[in-house]
C-alpha positions in Angstrom: 0.0 0.0 0.0 2.8 2.4 0.8 4.4 1.7 -2.5 1.2 2.5 -4.4 0.8 5.8 -2.5 4.3 6.7 -3.3 3.7 5.9 -7.0 0.5 7.9 -7.1 2.2 10.9 -5.5 5.2 10.6 -7.8 3.0 10.5 -11.0 1.0 13.5 -9.8 4.1 15.5 -9.2 5.5 14.6 -12.6 2.3 15.7 -14.2 2.5 19.1 -12.5 6.1 19.5 -13.6 5.3 18.7 -17.2 2.1 20.6 -17.7 3.9 23.5 -19.3 5.8 21.4 -21.8 2.9 20.6 -24.1 3.7 21.8 -27.7 0.9 23.3 -29.8 0.3 20.2 -32.0 0.1 17.9 -29.0 -2.3 20.3 -27.2 -4.6 20.5 -30.2 -4.7 16.7 -30.7 -5.3 15.9 -27.0 -8.3 18.2 -26.8 -10.0 16.2 -29.5 -9.9 12.9 -27.7 -11.0 11.5 -24.3 -8.1 10.9 -22.0 -10.1 10.2 -18.8 -9.5 6.9 -17.0 -11.1 3.7 -18.3 -13.8 3.7 -15.6 -15.0 7.3 -16.3 -17.6 7.0 -19.0 -19.4 10.3 -18.9 -16.6 12.8 -18.4 -16.3 13.8 -22.1 -18.9 15.4 -24.2 -18.7 14.6 -27.9 -20.0 16.7 -30.8 -23.7 16.6 -32.0 -24.8 13.6 -34.0 -21.8 11.5 -32.8 -22.1 7.9 -31.6 -20.0 6.1 -29.1 -20.0 2.4 -28.4 -17.9 0.9 -25.6 -17.1 -2.4 -24.0 -15.9 -2.6 -20.4 -14.6 -5.7 -18.6 -14.4 -5.4 -14.8 -12.8 -8.0 -12.5 -12.9 -7.9 -8.7 -11.4 -10.4 -6.3 -12.3 -10.5 -2.6 -10.6 -12.5 0.2 -10.0 -12.4 3.9 -12.8 -11.4 6.2 -13.1 -8.2 8.2 -15.4 -6.7 10.8 -15.2 -3.0 10.6 -11.5 -2.4 10.0 -10.2 -5.5 11.8 -9.5 -8.8 10.3 -11.6 -11.7 11.7 -10.8 -15.4 11.8 -13.1 -18.2 10.6 -13.7 -19.6 14.1 -15.2 -16.3 15.2 -17.5 -16.3 12.2 -18.6 -19.9 13.0 -19.9 -18.8 16.3 -22.8 -17.2 14.5 -22.8 -18.6 10.9 -22.7 -22.0 9.3 -20.1 -20.9 6.7 -17.2 -18.5 6.3 -16.3 -16.8 3.0 -13.0 -17.8 1.6 -12.8 -16.0 -1.8 -15.2 -14.3 -4.2 -14.6 -13.3 -7.8 -16.9 -11.2 -9.9 -16.4 -10.6 -13.7 -18.7 -8.1 -15.4 -19.0 -7.5 -19.1 -20.6 -4.2 -20.0 -21.8 -2.8 -23.3 -22.6 0.9 -23.6 -24.1 2.9 -26.4 -24.3 6.7 -26.4 -25.7 9.2 -28.9 -25.1 13.0 -28.8 -28.4 14.6 -29.6 -26.7 18.0 -29.6 -23.4 19.6 -28.5 -24.8 19.7 -25.0 -27.2 16.8 -24.6 -26.6 13.0 -25.0 -28.4 9.8 -24.2 -26.7 6.6 -23.0 -27.8 3.0 -22.3 -25.7 0.3 -20.6 -26.3 -3.5 -20.3 -24.1 -5.9 -18.4 -23.6 -9.6 -17.9 -22.1 -10.9 -14.6 -20.4 -14.0 -13.6 -19.8 -14.6 -9.9 -18.0 -17.3 -8.0 -17.9 -17.7 -4.2 -15.8 -20.3 -2.3 -16.9 -21.0 1.3 -15.6 -22.9 4.3 -18.3 -24.8 6.2 -18.3 -26.6 9.5 -18.2 -30.3 8.7 -21.4 -32.2 9.3 -23.7 -29.2 9.1 -25.6 -29.9 5.9 -29.0 -28.8 7.1 -29.1 -25.0 7.0 -32.4 -24.8 8.8 -30.8 -25.9 12.1 -28.3 -23.8 13.9 -24.9 -25.5 14.1 -22.7 -26.3 17.0 -19.0 -25.4 16.8 -17.2 -28.1 14.9 -13.5 -29.0 14.8 -13.1 -29.2 11.0 -14.3 -27.6 7.9 -15.2 -28.5 4.3 -15.1 -26.4 1.1 -18.3 -25.4 -0.8 -18.6 -23.3 -4.0 -21.5 -21.2 -5.3 -21.7 -19.7 -8.7 -24.1 -17.3 -10.5 -24.2 -15.7 -13.8 -26.7 -13.7 -15.9 -27.7 -10.2 -17.1 -27.7 -7.4 -14.6 -29.9 -4.3 -14.4 -30.1 -2.1 -17.4 -29.1 1.6 -17.0 -30.3 4.5 -19.1 -29.2 8.1 -18.6 -29.3 11.6 -20.0 -26.3 13.9 -19.8 -26.3 17.6 -20.2 -23.2 19.8 -20.5 -23.8 22.7 -18.0 -20.5 24.4 -18.7 -17.9 24.2 -21.5 -15.5 27.1 -21.7 -11.8 27.7 -21.5 -11.0 24.0 -20.8 -13.6 23.7 -18.2 -16.5 21.1 -18.5 -19.3 20.4 -16.1 -21.7 17.6 -17.1 -24.9 16.7 -15.1 -26.1 13.1 -15.3 -29.6 11.8 -14.5 -29.9 8.0 -14.7 -32.4 5.3 -14.1 -31.7 1.6 -13.4 -34.2 -0.8 -14.8 -34.5 -4.2 -12.9 -33.7 -6.6 -15.7 -31.3 -8.6 -13.4 -32.5 -11.4 -11.2 -33.1 -11.5 -7.5 -34.1 -15.2 -7.6 -30.9 -16.7 -8.8 -30.5 -20.4 -7.7 -27.3 -22.3 -7.2 -27.3 -25.5 -9.3 -24.1 -26.9 -7.8 -25.2 -27.2 -4.1 -29.0 -27.3 -4.2 -29.3 -29.2 -0.9 -27.0 -26.8 1.0 -28.1 -23.5 -0.3 -31.8 -24.5 -0.5 -31.6 -23.4 -4.2 -31.4 -19.7 -3.3 -28.2 -17.6 -3.5 -27.4 -14.8 -1.1 -27.9 -11.1 -1.8 -24.5 -10.3 -3.3 -24.7 -13.3 -5.6 -27.9 -12.0 -7.2 -27.4 -10.1 -10.5 -30.0 -7.4 -9.9 -31.6 -5.2 -7.3 -35.2 -6.0 -8.1 -36.1 -2.2 -8.0 -36.1 0.9 -10.2 -33.2 3.0 -8.9 -32.2 6.6 -9.5 -28.6 7.5 -10.4 -27.9 11.3 -10.3 -24.4 12.5 -10.8 -22.1 15.4 -11.9 -18.7 15.4 -13.5 -16.2 18.2 -13.7 -13.1 18.1 -16.0 -10.4 20.7 -16.5 -8.4 20.1 -19.7 -6.6 23.1 -21.0 -4.1 21.2 -23.2 -2.3 17.8 -22.9 -3.5 17.0 -19.4 -6.8 16.6 -17.6 -7.9 17.0 -14.0 -11.3 15.6 -13.0 -13.8 15.1 -10.2 -17.0 13.2 -10.2 -19.8 12.5 -7.7 -22.4 9.8 -8.6 -25.0 8.2 -6.4 -27.4 5.2 -6.5 -30.6 5.7 -4.7 -32.9 2.8 -3.9 -36.2 4.3 -2.9 -38.4 1.2 -3.1 -38.5 -2.3 -1.6 -38.5 -5.1 -4.1 -41.1 -7.9 -4.4 -39.1 -10.0 -1.9 -39.2 -7.4 0.8 -35.8 -5.7 0.8 -33.9 -2.9 -0.9 -30.1 -2.4 -1.3 -28.4 0.4 0.5 -27.9 3.8 -1.1 -24.4 4.6 -2.4 -22.3 7.7 -3.0 -19.1 7.4 -5.1 -16.6 10.2 -5.6 -13.7 10.0 -8.1 -10.8 12.4 -8.5 -8.2 11.9 -11.2 -5.3 13.3 -13.2 -4.4 12.2 -16.7 -1.6 13.2 -19.1 -0.5 12.4 -22.6 3.0 11.1 -22.0 4.0 10.2 -25.6 2.0 10.8 -28.8 -1.4 9.2 -28.1 -0.4 7.2 -25.1 -1.8 8.6 -21.8 -1.5 7.6 -18.2 -3.8 8.4 -15.3 -4.1 8.1 -11.5 -7.4 8.0 -9.7 -8.7 8.0 -6.2 -12.1 6.4 -5.6 -14.2 7.0 -2.5 -17.4 5.0 -1.8 -19.8 4.9 1.0 -22.8 2.6 1.0 -25.5 1.6 3.4 -26.8 -1.7 4.7 -29.6 -3.7 3.1 -33.0 -2.7 4.4 -35.5 -5.5 5.0 -34.8 -9.1 4.1 -35.6 -12.0 1.8 -37.4 -14.6 3.9 -36.1 -17.5 1.8 -32.4 -16.7 2.8 -31.7 -17.8 6.4 -29.4 -15.1 7.9 -27.5 -17.7 9.9 -26.2 -19.3 6.7 -23.1 -17.1 6.2 -22.3 -13.4 6.6 -23.5 -12.5 3.1 -26.9 -13.9 4.0 -27.3 -11.4 6.8 -28.5 -7.9 5.5 -26.5 -6.2 8.3 -23.3 -7.3 6.7 -23.4 -4.9 3.7 -22.0 -1.5 2.9 -19.3 0.6 4.6 -16.7 3.2 3.7 -14.0 2.4 1.1 -11.1 4.2 -0.6 -9.2 2.7 -3.5 -6.2 3.9 -5.6 -5.9 3.3 -9.3 -3.3 3.7 -12.0 -4.2 3.5 -15.6 -3.1 3.9 -19.2 -4.9 4.5 -22.6 -3.9 4.4 -26.2 -5.7 6.2 -29.0 -5.9 5.1 -32.6 -6.7 8.4 -34.3 -5.3 8.6 -37.8 -4.8 5.1 -39.0 -7.0 2.0 -39.8 -8.4 1.9 -36.3 -9.4 5.6 -36.3 -11.3 6.9 -33.3 -10.7 3.8 -31.1 -9.6 4.1 -27.5 -8.2 1.2 -25.5 -7.7 1.7 -21.8 -7.0 -0.1 -18.6 -6.9 0.5 -14.8 -5.6 -1.4 -11.9 -6.6 -0.6 -8.3 -6.1 -1.8 -4.8 -7.8 -0.8 -1.5 -6.3 2.0 0.6 -8.9 2.0 3.3 -11.8 -0.3 4.1 -14.3 0.0 7.0 -17.1 -2.6 6.7 -20.6 -2.7 8.1 -20.6 -6.0 9.9 -18.6 -9.0 8.6 -17.5 -9.0 4.9 -14.8 -10.3 2.6 -12.3 -7.6 1.7 -11.4 -6.4 -1.8 -8.0 -7.7 -2.9 -7.8 -5.8 -6.3 -9.8 -4.4 -9.2 -9.0 -4.6 -12.9 -10.8 -2.6 -15.6 -10.2 -2.9 -19.3 -12.2 -0.8 -21.9 -12.5 -0.3 -25.6 -14.4 2.6 -27.1 -15.3 3.6 -30.7 -16.7 7.0 -31.7 -17.9 8.0 -35.1 
């Protein structure tokens, strides 16, 4: 973690020292392309009648269990739950289409497909999840998997300000519940009772609101940005629960180091709430993720990224970008598996 912080600080300092070295040709070219990090999809406003299609791959790996900021051992978890999480992996494939109705207003739609895998440790001999277990002396491994389409997101973006390198874009989005909240586990039907826990479902089961605002300052070959986006879950779904509201703040710096190759650093701050209500078909004593209290918290992550732009050749107007991030601070509500790392890879085409 200390090495990553040192690297982030060093790259930011280098950006500051080199801002004044942008030649006129480089400055003109960089203002015509999006140099924001791979995960920032709405920080650049294209011209009227332009289309953009993008594919994003996001990978998250979680392991080791924490309660608040303290690591917790399996035996402590077994005092309350039948199982203890070992590792969880999520892979998300996202397709996005965007059309600029005018120089100020654009419409965007996003669909995604998720694949999730969770490895668990279980007290041996406790195969009936409807009975509370005693503390055993040995464990056995179990695995649950889920995959399917997630919720569909549509949004409208309006450029409130675009002058002298400054851009301010407001975003109003709606999440449509096309994902599932009734995903079953085919691998361990007897143990799971056919119903997967909350974070293994691919949708929220509710219509959710997603307001946001993004500011970018890009006078020449560099960009500084800040973004605040939220997810508001105002309604309970048909099963009797709703996910916790979220607020995410991103700040970043990006710079064109060589020709059309850019690098970026980003700090991500996220705070989210616990699940409200519960699904009666998921026993809360099963494992920590089956308990609605064990969701949300406060998290800070650091990312480094790079992007390359194909601007004048056969692959004109293509952008390939990637980001890699690790947690800098994690404070969990209840007991949860901690994030190990995040990887984001994106491809975008504008025409």
